[in-house]
N, CA, C and O atoms as a GROMACS GRO file, in nm:
protein
  384
    1TRP      N    1  -0.125  -1.518  -1.123
    1TRP     CA    2  -0.155  -1.453  -1.024
    1TRP      C    3  -0.130  -1.333  -1.114
    1TRP      O    4  -0.066  -1.342  -1.219
    2VAL      N    5  -0.198  -1.186  -1.054
    2VAL     CA    6  -0.132  -1.063  -1.108
    2VAL      C    7  -0.091  -0.971  -0.960
    2VAL      O    8  -0.143  -1.010  -0.856
    3VAL      N    9  -0.020  -0.878  -0.955
    3VAL     CA   10  -0.055  -0.783  -0.834
    3VAL      C   11  -0.070  -0.653  -0.872
    3VAL      O   12   0.013  -0.600  -0.946
    4GLY      N   13  -0.171  -0.592  -0.830
    4GLY     CA   14  -0.239  -0.460  -0.848
    4GLY      C   15  -0.136  -0.365  -0.808
    4GLY      O   16  -0.041  -0.398  -0.735
    5VAL      N   17  -0.154  -0.238  -0.857
    5VAL     CA   18  -0.056  -0.132  -0.811
    5VAL      C   19  -0.155  -0.030  -0.846
    5VAL      O   20  -0.223  -0.007  -0.945
    6ASP      N   21  -0.132   0.055  -0.669
    6ASP     CA   22  -0.180   0.214  -0.691
    6ASP      C   23  -0.299   0.195  -0.637
    6ASP      O   24  -0.319   0.279  -0.549
    7VAL      N   25  -0.392   0.115  -0.653
    7VAL     CA   26  -0.524   0.097  -0.558
    7VAL      C   27  -0.533  -0.041  -0.573
    7VAL      O   28  -0.480  -0.115  -0.656
    8ASP      N   29  -0.637  -0.074  -0.445
    8ASP     CA   30  -0.668  -0.256  -0.462
    8ASP      C   31  -0.734  -0.310  -0.578
    8ASP      O   32  -0.856  -0.292  -0.581
    9GLN      N   33  -0.682  -0.372  -0.671
    9GLN     CA   34  -0.720  -0.416  -0.785
    9GLN      C   35  -0.792  -0.539  -0.806
    9GLN      O   36  -0.823  -0.582  -0.917
   10ALA      N   37  -0.821  -0.602  -0.682
   10ALA     CA   38  -0.898  -0.705  -0.671
   10ALA      C   39  -1.037  -0.700  -0.756
   10ALA      O   40  -1.067  -0.785  -0.840
   11SER      N   41  -1.103  -0.610  -0.727
   11SER     CA   42  -1.241  -0.622  -0.818
   11SER      C   43  -1.201  -0.670  -0.960
   11SER      O   44  -1.248  -0.764  -1.025
   12ASP      N   45  -1.128  -0.605  -0.983
   12ASP     CA   46  -1.063  -0.634  -1.182
   12ASP      C   47  -1.001  -0.754  -1.217
   12ASP      O   48  -0.966  -0.799  -1.326
   13GLY      N   49  -0.993  -0.797  -1.104
   13GLY     CA   50  -0.937  -0.967  -1.132
   13GLY      C   51  -1.027  -1.059  -1.072
   13GLY      O   52  -0.984  -1.166  -1.028
   14GLY      N   53  -1.157  -1.026  -1.063
   14GLY     CA   54  -1.264  -1.136  -1.079
   14GLY      C   55  -1.293  -1.163  -1.203
   14GLY      O   56  -1.293  -1.086  -1.299
   15TYR      N   57  -1.329  -1.327  -1.195
   15TYR     CA   58  -1.389  -1.369  -1.310
   15TYR      C   59  -1.515  -1.497  -1.261
   15TYR      O   60  -1.552  -1.540  -1.152
   16GLN      N   61  -1.548  -1.523  -1.389
   16GLN     CA   62  -1.630  -1.653  -1.336
   16GLN      C   63  -1.602  -1.776  -1.359
   16GLN      O   64  -1.639  -1.819  -1.468
   17ALA      N   65  -1.547  -1.848  -1.287
   17ALA     CA   66  -1.433  -2.013  -1.344
   17ALA      C   67  -1.557  -2.088  -1.340
   17ALA      O   68  -1.661  -2.053  -1.285
   18THR      N   69  -1.533  -2.197  -1.405
   18THR     CA   70  -1.644  -2.332  -1.410
   18THR      C   71  -1.660  -2.356  -1.292
   18THR      O   72  -1.755  -2.434  -1.285
   19ASP      N   73  -1.616  -2.331  -1.177
   19ASP     CA   74  -1.626  -2.421  -1.034
   19ASP      C   75  -1.673  -2.307  -0.982
   19ASP      O   76  -1.724  -2.330  -0.872
   20GLY      N   77  -1.678  -2.200  -1.012
   20GLY     CA   78  -1.737  -2.079  -0.914
   20GLY      C   79  -1.696  -1.957  -0.930
   20GLY      O   80  -1.644  -1.946  -1.041
   21LYS      N   81  -1.696  -1.867  -0.877
   21LYS     CA   82  -1.618  -1.724  -0.848
   21LYS      C   83  -1.470  -1.741  -0.822
   21LYS      O   84  -1.435  -1.819  -0.734
   22SER      N   85  -1.365  -1.665  -0.904
   22SER     CA   86  -1.256  -1.677  -0.848
   22SER      C   87  -1.199  -1.500  -0.910
   22SER      O   88  -1.259  -1.405  -0.961
   23ASN      N   89  -1.065  -1.525  -0.873
   23ASN     CA   90  -0.999  -1.395  -0.856
   23ASN      C   91  -0.842  -1.426  -0.888
   23ASN      O   92  -0.772  -1.499  -0.817
   24PHE      N   93  -0.794  -1.354  -1.016
   24PHE     CA   94  -0.653  -1.394  -1.034
   24PHE      C   95  -0.539  -1.244  -0.952
   24PHE      O   96  -0.417  -1.233  -0.944
   25THR      N   97  -0.637  -1.167  -0.912
   25THR     CA   98  -0.524  -1.070  -0.809
   25THR      C   99  -0.471  -1.100  -0.716
   25THR      O  100  -0.531  -1.097  -0.609
   26LEU      N  101  -0.333  -1.144  -0.725
   26LEU     CA  102  -0.297  -1.190  -0.562
   26LEU      C  103  -0.284  -1.104  -0.463
   26LEU      O  104  -0.295  -1.148  -0.349
   27THR      N  105  -0.257  -0.967  -0.480
   27THR     CA  106  -0.273  -0.874  -0.413
   27THR      C  107  -0.240  -0.748  -0.463
   27THR      O  108  -0.203  -0.742  -0.580
   28SER      N  109  -0.248  -0.612  -0.372
   28SER     CA  110  -0.217  -0.482  -0.450
   28SER      C  111  -0.123  -0.409  -0.388
   28SER      O  112  -0.117  -0.434  -0.267
   29ALA      N  113  -0.040  -0.319  -0.431
   29ALA     CA  114   0.038  -0.251  -0.329
   29ALA      C  115   0.007  -0.105  -0.370
   29ALA      O  116   0.041  -0.058  -0.479
   30THR      N  117  -0.075  -0.025  -0.257
   30THR     CA  118  -0.154   0.072  -0.315
   30THR      C  119  -0.098   0.198  -0.242
   30THR      O  120  -0.032   0.181  -0.140
   31LYS      N  121  -0.118   0.313  -0.287
   31LYS     CA  122  -0.069   0.460  -0.236
   31LYS      C  123  -0.155   0.504  -0.154
   31LYS      O  124  -0.275   0.496  -0.181
   32GLY      N  125  -0.123   0.543  -0.072
   32GLY     CA  126  -0.203   0.632   0.006
   32GLY      C  127  -0.229   0.808  -0.027
   32GLY      O  128  -0.217   0.903   0.051
   33VAL      N  129  -0.266   0.808  -0.168
   33VAL     CA  130  -0.270   0.934  -0.196
   33VAL      C  131  -0.353   1.032  -0.102
   33VAL      O  132  -0.315   1.147  -0.078
   34GLY      N  133  -0.467   0.976  -0.052
   34GLY     CA  134  -0.545   1.035   0.056
   34GLY      C  135  -0.474   1.106   0.170
   34GLY      O  136  -0.485   1.222   0.211
   35THR      N  137  -0.389   0.997   0.215
   35THR     CA  138  -0.274   1.029   0.299
   35THR      C  139  -0.190   1.181   0.272
   35THR      O  140  -0.189   1.272   0.354
   36ALA      N  141  -0.134   1.182   0.166
   36ALA     CA  142  -0.080   1.272   0.149
   36ALA      C  143  -0.159   1.418   0.117
   36ALA      O  144  -0.127   1.529   0.162
   37VAL      N  145  -0.256   1.390   0.037
   37VAL     CA  146  -0.359   1.525   0.013
   37VAL      C  147  -0.389   1.593   0.166
   37VAL      O  148  -0.371   1.713   0.188
   38LYS      N  149  -0.441   1.489   0.277
   38LYS     CA  150  -0.478   1.537   0.382
   38LYS      C  151  -0.346   1.620   0.460
   38LYS      O  152  -0.356   1.736   0.501
   39ASP      N  153  -0.232   1.542   0.469
   39ASP     CA  154  -0.142   1.606   0.503
   39ASP      C  155  -0.084   1.731   0.463
   39ASP      O  156  -0.040   1.809   0.547
   40VAL      N  157  -0.082   1.755   0.342
   40VAL     CA  158  -0.053   1.903   0.269
   40VAL      C  159  -0.135   1.982   0.250
   40VAL      O  160  -0.100   2.091   0.203
   41THR      N  161  -0.270   1.956   0.278
   41THR     CA  162  -0.386   2.044   0.280
   41THR      C  163  -0.372   2.098   0.434
   41THR      O  164  -0.402   2.216   0.451
   42GLU      N  165  -0.326   2.020   0.551
   42GLU     CA  166  -0.362   2.046   0.661
   42GLU      C  167  -0.242   2.123   0.712
   42GLU      O  168  -0.243   2.197   0.811
   43ARG      N  169  -0.158   2.100   0.647
   43ARG     CA  170   0.000   2.218   0.646
   43ARG      C  171  -0.012   2.371   0.610
   43ARG      O  172   0.026   2.475   0.664
   44ALA      N  173  -0.091   2.335   0.480
   44ALA     CA  174  -0.147   2.455   0.404
   44ALA      C  175  -0.239   2.525   0.488
   44ALA      O  176  -0.228   2.648   0.493
   45ALA      N  177  -0.342   2.458   0.566
   45ALA     CA  178  -0.418   2.577   0.634
   45ALA      C  179  -0.369   2.600   0.761
   45ALA      O  180  -0.443   2.655   0.841
   46THR      N  181  -0.223   2.557   0.804
   46THR     CA  182  -0.184   2.602   0.905
   46THR      C  183  -0.051   2.710   0.924
   46THR      O  184   0.010   2.753   1.021
   47ASP      N  185  -0.042   2.729   0.780
   47ASP     CA  186   0.068   2.831   0.696
   47ASP      C  187   0.188   2.753   0.730
   47ASP      O  188   0.285   2.793   0.794
   48LYS      N  189   0.168   2.621   0.674
   48LYS     CA  190   0.308   2.536   0.694
   48LYS      C  191   0.288   2.483   0.583
   48LYS      O  192   0.265   2.363   0.599
   49PHE      N  193   0.285   2.526   0.437
   49PHE     CA  194   0.281   2.492   0.298
   49PHE      C  195   0.391   2.423   0.292
   49PHE      O  196   0.481   2.496   0.332
   50PRO      N  197   0.438   2.299   0.256
   50PRO     CA  198   0.555   2.248   0.272
   50PRO      C  199   0.625   2.244   0.086
   50PRO      O  200   0.668   2.141   0.034
   51GLY      N  201   0.619   2.365   0.025
   51GLY     CA  202   0.619   2.382  -0.082
   51GLY      C  203   0.769   2.405  -0.162
   51GLY      O  204   0.792   2.524  -0.144
   52GLY      N  205   0.883   2.348  -0.243
   52GLY     CA  206   1.002   2.285  -0.251
   52GLY      C  207   1.027   2.188  -0.162
   52GLY      O  208   1.148   2.172  -0.174
   53GLN      N  209   0.986   2.106  -0.075
   53GLN     CA  210   1.013   1.999   0.000
   53GLN      C  211   0.971   1.875  -0.065
   53GLN      O  212   0.862   1.866  -0.121
   54HIS      N  213   1.046   1.788  -0.059
   54HIS     CA  214   1.043   1.658  -0.105
   54HIS      C  215   1.030   1.548  -0.006
   54HIS      O  216   1.120   1.482   0.045
   55LEU      N  217   0.860   1.538   0.020
   55LEU     CA  218   0.800   1.459   0.145
   55LEU      C  219   0.822   1.328   0.086
   55LEU      O  220   0.854   1.309  -0.031
   56VAL      N  221   0.804   1.242   0.170
   56VAL     CA  222   0.798   1.088   0.190
   56VAL      C  223   0.690   1.040   0.236
   56VAL      O  224   0.701   1.048   0.358
   57TYR      N  225   0.556   0.978   0.202
   57TYR     CA  226   0.508   0.880   0.267
   57TYR      C  227   0.538   0.730   0.229
   57TYR      O  228   0.553   0.687   0.114
   58GLY      N  229   0.542   0.671   0.328
   58GLY     CA  230   0.588   0.525   0.345
   58GLY      C  231   0.498   0.438   0.422
   58GLY      O  232   0.378   0.461   0.433
   59LEU      N  233   0.564   0.326   0.481
   59LEU     CA  234   0.434   0.242   0.573
   59LEU      C  235   0.415   0.275   0.684
   59LEU      O  236   0.310   0.250   0.743
   60LYS      N  237   0.538   0.354   0.747
   60LYS     CA  238   0.486   0.413   0.881
   60LYS      C  239   0.386   0.542   0.929
   60LYS      O  240   0.336   0.575   1.036
   61ASN      N  241   0.384   0.607   0.773
   61ASN     CA  242   0.302   0.693   0.796
   61ASN      C  243   0.166   0.679   0.680
   61ASN      O  244   0.103   0.781   0.654
   62LYS      N  245   0.135   0.564   0.624
   62LYS     CA  246   0.065   0.508   0.569
   62LYS      C  247   0.021   0.593   0.405
   62LYS      O  248  -0.085   0.628   0.353
   63GLY      N  249   0.124   0.597   0.377
   63GLY     CA  250   0.167   0.657   0.218
   63GLY      C  251   0.164   0.534   0.106
   63GLY      O  252   0.156   0.557  -0.015
   64VAL      N  253   0.170   0.374   0.171
   64VAL     CA  254   0.167   0.340   0.084
   64VAL      C  255   0.121   0.140   0.165
   64VAL      O  256   0.156   0.121   0.282
   65ALA      N  257   0.075   0.062   0.115
   65ALA     CA  258   0.067  -0.054   0.224
   65ALA      C  259   0.025  -0.163   0.081
   65ALA      O  260   0.023  -0.128  -0.037
   66VAL      N  261  -0.008  -0.311   0.141
   66VAL     CA  262  -0.011  -0.396   0.046
   66VAL      C  263  -0.162  -0.480   0.137
   66VAL      O  264  -0.184  -0.495   0.257
   67THR      N  265  -0.239  -0.519   0.014
   67THR     CA  266  -0.354  -0.573   0.038
   67THR      C  267  -0.327  -0.723   0.062
   67THR      O  268  -0.233  -0.778   0.005
   68ARG      N  269  -0.437  -0.810   0.174
   68ARG     CA  270  -0.424  -0.951   0.184
   68ARG      C  271  -0.443  -0.993   0.049
   68ARG      O  272  -0.351  -1.030  -0.025
   69GLY      N  273  -0.561  -0.987   0.020
   69GLY     CA  274  -0.591  -1.012  -0.118
   69GLY      C  275  -0.633  -1.153  -0.117
   69GLY      O  276  -0.725  -1.199  -0.049
   70GLN      N  277  -0.525  -1.246  -0.236
   70GLN     CA  278  -0.528  -1.381  -0.218
   70GLN      C  279  -0.442  -1.464  -0.134
   70GLN      O  280  -0.471  -1.583  -0.120
   71MET      N  281  -0.345  -1.416  -0.081
   71MET     CA  282  -0.250  -1.470   0.013
   71MET      C  283  -0.256  -1.580   0.088
   71MET      O  284  -0.370  -1.606   0.126
   72SER      N  285  -0.173  -1.654   0.122
   72SER     CA  286  -0.223  -1.748   0.178
   72SER      C  287  -0.209  -1.688   0.325
   72SER      O  288  -0.185  -1.567   0.338
   73ALA      N  289  -0.222  -1.762   0.423
   73ALA     CA  290  -0.199  -1.709   0.579
   73ALA      C  291  -0.050  -1.705   0.624
   73ALA      O  292  -0.006  -1.633   0.713
   74GLY      N  293   0.012  -1.786   0.557
   74GLY     CA  294   0.172  -1.788   0.586
   74GLY      C  295   0.226  -1.660   0.509
   74GLY      O  296   0.293  -1.572   0.562
   75ALA      N  297   0.200  -1.662   0.418
   75ALA     CA  298   0.228  -1.548   0.281
   75ALA      C  299   0.198  -1.369   0.373
   75ALA      O  300   0.280  -1.279   0.389
   76TRP      N  301   0.054  -1.375   0.417
   76TRP     CA  302   0.012  -1.266   0.475
   76TRP      C  303   0.118  -1.218   0.644
   76TRP      O  304   0.145  -1.109   0.693
   77GLN      N  305   0.148  -1.347   0.681
   77GLN     CA  306   0.207  -1.351   0.814
   77GLN      C  307   0.317  -1.309   0.779
   77GLN      O  308   0.354  -1.228   0.864
   78ALA      N  309   0.400  -1.320   0.689
   78ALA     CA  310   0.548  -1.294   0.637
   78ALA      C  311   0.547  -1.134   0.586
   78ALA      O  312   0.644  -1.067   0.622
   79VAL      N  313   0.463  -1.081   0.519
   79VAL     CA  314   0.446  -0.989   0.486
   79VAL      C  315   0.387  -0.878   0.581
   79VAL      O  316   0.420  -0.764   0.548
   80GLN      N  317   0.316  -0.887   0.676
   80GLN     CA  318   0.318  -0.839   0.820
   80GLN      C  319   0.436  -0.818   0.909
   80GLN      O  320   0.450  -0.722   0.985
   81LYS      N  321   0.531  -0.926   0.890
   81LYS     CA  322   0.649  -0.929   0.971
   81LYS      C  323   0.762  -0.869   0.887
   81LYS      O  324   0.865  -0.830   0.942
   82ALA      N  325   0.749  -0.863   0.786
   82ALA     CA  326   0.862  -0.727   0.672
   82ALA      C  327   0.808  -0.612   0.717
   82ALA      O  328   0.894  -0.539   0.767
   83GLN      N  329   0.652  -0.548   0.720
   83GLN     CA  330   0.620  -0.459   0.712
   83GLN      C  331   0.677  -0.390   0.856
   83GLN      O  332   0.712  -0.273   0.867
   84LYS      N  333   0.677  -0.481   0.952
   84LYS     CA  334   0.685  -0.426   1.115
   84LYS      C  335   0.855  -0.416   1.120
   84LYS      O  336   0.906  -0.334   1.196
   85ALA      N  337   0.932  -0.496   1.043
   85ALA     CA  338   1.056  -0.480   1.049
   85ALA      C  339   1.086  -0.315   0.967
   85ALA      O  340   1.138  -0.218   1.024
   86ILE      N  341   1.049  -0.318   0.861
   86ILE     CA  342   1.039  -0.176   0.790
   86ILE      C  343   1.013  -0.057   0.879
   86ILE      O  344   1.085   0.042   0.897
   87VAL      N  345   0.894  -0.088   0.930
   87VAL     CA  346   0.873   0.064   1.000
   87VAL      C  347   0.963   0.081   1.155
   87VAL      O  348   1.000   0.179   1.220
   88ALA      N  349   0.975  -0.062   1.174
   88ALA     CA  350   1.107  -0.049   1.302
   88ALA      C  351   1.229   0.027   1.298
   88ALA      O  352   1.285   0.086   1.390
   89GLY      N  353   1.272   0.015   1.145
   89GLY     CA  354   1.409   0.051   1.117
   89GLY      C  355   1.501  -0.070   1.062
   89GLY      O  356   1.588  -0.060   0.975
   90ASP      N  357   1.468  -0.171   1.122
   90ASP     CA  358   1.523  -0.273   1.127
   90ASP      C  359   1.567  -0.293   0.988
   90ASP      O  360   1.688  -0.317   0.991
   91VAL      N  361   1.518  -0.293   0.857
   91VAL     CA  362   1.507  -0.312   0.727
   91VAL      C  363   1.514  -0.188   0.652
   91VAL      O  364   1.414  -0.118   0.667
   92LYS      N  365   1.630  -0.127   0.556
   92LYS     CA  366   1.593  -0.056   0.494
   92LYS      C  367   1.568  -0.071   0.370
   92LYS      O  368   1.619  -0.160   0.301
   93VAL      N  369   1.463   0.041   0.317
   93VAL     CA  370   1.408   0.018   0.194
   93VAL      C  371   1.478   0.137   0.095
   93VAL      O  372   1.473   0.257   0.123
   94PRO      N  373   1.538   0.087  -0.013
   94PRO     CA  374   1.612   0.196  -0.102
   94PRO      C  375   1.494   0.326  -0.133
   94PRO      O  376   1.373   0.307  -0.141
   95ALA      N  377   1.568   0.473  -0.149
   95ALA     CA  378   1.436   0.518  -0.173
   95ALA      C  379   1.456   0.547  -0.335
   95ALA      O  380   1.393   0.641  -0.385
   96LYS      N  381   1.523   0.484  -0.398
   96LYS     CA  382   1.515   0.467  -0.565
   96LYS      C  383   1.516   0.362  -0.605
   96LYS      O  384   1.511   0.342  -0.726
   0.00000   0.00000   0.00000
């Protein structure tokens, strides 16, 4: 297995196995670049451009995500549970 980064890389992991079509991309950790671009653009359009500010885009504001990919149902449920705990503030993710 591999884990893609920045964008969903499932299509890069496709290959033709002897027993049919397979994929070795387990999941991808994606960046919501469009979310950040839209936010900053909308702020700029209303004269609130955040120049010089450090903006953070995380799970709560769709700045990052994890794809389901090839995860088992149990693994995906665990990911969903962890994401909810992070968004709720029950789990603190270091900024660095």
